[in-house]
N, C-alpha and C positions, 0 to 999 in steps of 0.2 A: 273617293282619295283627301281632296285638293279640302272639301267641305266637315270631311274630318278631320283633317289640321286644324282649319279656326276656331272649332269648336274647342280641340285642349287648348288651342293658346288662347283662348275666352277662358278656360277652365284656370287653365297655369295662372295668369294676368290677377284669376280674383282671389285665387290660395296665398298668390305672392301681394298683394293689397291687403290682404287681410290679417295673414302676419304678419306686416306691418305697422297696419293700426294696433296691434295687439299691444306689439312690442313698443311702440310711443307712449302706448296708457300705462302700461304697467311702467316703464323708466324718465315716465313725463317729470317731477321731482328732479334727478339728474340732468333731462334737459332741460328743464328752465333755469337751472343753480346756472350751469352752461351759458345760456343765454343770456341774462343779470349779469353772469360778471365780464362779458364780451362789450355788453350794453354800456357799464358803468364805466369802464376804461377804451371806450370813444365818443361817448357824447354823454350832454349832462340832461339829467331827474326831467323825465317832461311835468308842465305846470299843468294843472286844470282849472277852471274856474271853479272858485266854493257855491255851491250852493248852499239855504238856509237850514242846515241839516245839523240839530246839537250834537250829532256821533261825532261831525266831519269839523265841527268846528271846535271840538276836543281835541280831536286827531294832529291839527295847525296849530295846536300851541304849543310852545317849546319849552323845555325843563330847566330851568333855573335854581336849579338846586334844590328843588321843595317837593317831594317823592309823590305827595297825594293831595288834590286841591278836591272839595266839596262841590260835587254835581245838584244842583237842584235844592240846594241848601240843601244838602244832607239825605234828604227827602226822597226815600225811593219810592215811586211810579206804578207798583202795583193795583192795580184795579181789586175788585169783590172778589173775584170771578177765580184770578191771580191766587189769593190767598184761602178756596179752599181745601179743606183734607179729606171731603168726603172718599176718596180712592184712594187713600192712604200714600206715606213716600213715592218718588218716582223722581229719574232723571231722565232727561231729553238734549242729544244732541243735534247739531245742525249738523247736512253734508258741507263737506271745503267746497271750496267754491274752486271756479275753473285753473287757479293758479296753484292750488295747494293748501289753500290756506284754513285754521280751521276759522269756525264763526261761532256766531252765540251757542251757551250753555244753561241748560232751566235746569231746576232743579226744586223740589220740597223735602228738603234733607230731615231726618228723625234719627236716632239711634239705632233702632234695627240695619240699617245703611253700614252702620260703622264699621270697617273690615276687623278683625281682630287678630292676624296675622302678618307678617311683619311685610313691607314693601321689597319686591324685587326690583334689580335690575331692569330700567328703562333702557330698553333696545330701538324706541323709534331715533331713525331722524329725524329734528322738525327743519320747516323753508329756513332758510338763512342758518341752520347753525352752524359756528365752526369752537377751535377751543383755544381759550384763550386764559392766560395764568398771571395775578398781577400780587404782587404780596399788602396785604390788609393784614391791623394786628396779630404782625408780624407774623404773618402764616402765609403759602400760598393761597390762591381760590380761586377760584372759576370766573370768571367775566360773565358767563352763558349758563343758565341752567336750560333744562326742558322742564317748564314750564306748564303745571295740570290747572288747564279753565278749573273745574273742578277737583280741589283738593283729594290727593289719595285719603285721609284722614277721616274724608268727611263720607265717603260712598265706597270704599276701594276700587275704585276703576284705577287702571295703571299704563296699561303700554295699547293705549286706543289714538291712531292720530289725530282723530276728534279732538280729542280732548287737549293738543300738548301743542304746545306752541314755545319761539325760542325765547327768552325773559331775561334780562340782565341779576345780574345777584343781587342790586339794590332793588328793583321791583318783585322780585319772587320771596327770599329770603329776609328774616329777622336780621334789622341794622343792630349790627352788636356797635356802632363805632359812633353813631349819634341818636338820638330818642322820636327819629321818622318810622312812620309806620309802612308797610307791605302788603301783600298778598298775603303773605301768612297771618301775618298780626290779626287781619278778618278772619282766617281761617283758624285762628286757635281759639277765637272767639264764639263764635261757631261749636265747634265742638266742645270745648267747655260748658256752654248751655245746652246742648243735646243730652248731655253725660248724664244732667244732672235731672232729670226725668221723662221718662216714655212718650210723656205726653206733649212735649217741648214739642215743635216744628218750627222751623222754616223755609220759608223760601227765597230759594237766590237764584239770580240769576249774574254771568260771565259774561261782556263782550269783549272782543279781541278789536282795536279799530287800529286801522292801517294808515295812509296816505295812496293814494292815487292805486298803484299795482308794484308796493313795495312788499317784499313777503316776509319782515316780521314786524308788530305794529309796535307803531307809536307809544301804545299804551293798553292798557285793561279796566273798563266798565265795571265796577263792582255795587250789585245793590242787594243787598238784605233786611230779612222785615221777620221776624218769628209770630207767629198766629196768635193771636191772644193780647198781647204786651208786646211793649218795646224795649223791650230786653235789649236784642237786635236788632238793629235801627239804624241802614245808613246809604247812601249811595254813595261814594267817588270815583275818581278819576284817578288809577295809579302810574305813572311815565316809567312809560321801558328803556330806561335811562342808566346811565353809572357814571358818576361823579371822577373828571377827572380822563373820561374815555370820550372819542368818539366815533362814534356808527355808523356804517354805511347799511340802511334800510329796504337798502335791496339786494345786496349780494351778502348780510351780518359780515362781513370784513370791519375791522375796527380796528383802535390807532388808538394808543394812550397817550396823553397828553403831558399828564405829571404822574407824580409816583405817587400811591395814597400810602400814608403807615397808620 
């Protein structure tokens, strides 16, 4: 009887531990949100020594009201193999990291991938996402977008957690108040080029860059090159910032410093 009870207790403990592990995995985004909120209230963000890594160097740069800067003299660094079209168009998304953050997305874009239906509403809650509104050009707009790494208009990919990050309006959307570029600027250039011919291909790479364990990227590294010509050719870093706003990249909370007009 005693041996039977011990076996039963062991089985019960295994079952309980398995259920707890599953719950932690499923609810990891909620748990991380809570932990980062507590962390931001109790201590200063940790700093780690910076290595000689070009992408880490980009992530350490601070926004100075210039939304886009050139990387590598605006020259994409795709290899010959990267530009092959033998297998036709494709897209590949990286698995999220241990913090649930999306990572690099790659694609060989072509007209046949482009969607013919209207985009459905987004249901994914991206890491660090909060709802803030402010007035811009006499309209109420949102501070944050749930920004696609590979834009919906290019491949039709929509509610995929690997392809969505929390991005500011200034990083993601067309600038109506100035002449600066955004992710949508480059996406529109590519879309226009692809629609011109079914023989047009564009190699595309999008990389969200983070500082340490921050949940919202400091910016997006974007590279594109049309195959067989240089109609599309760029390599840029787009800051994930918004003029007039101070953003906590650990938690996604933000404070408006002055009202935009």
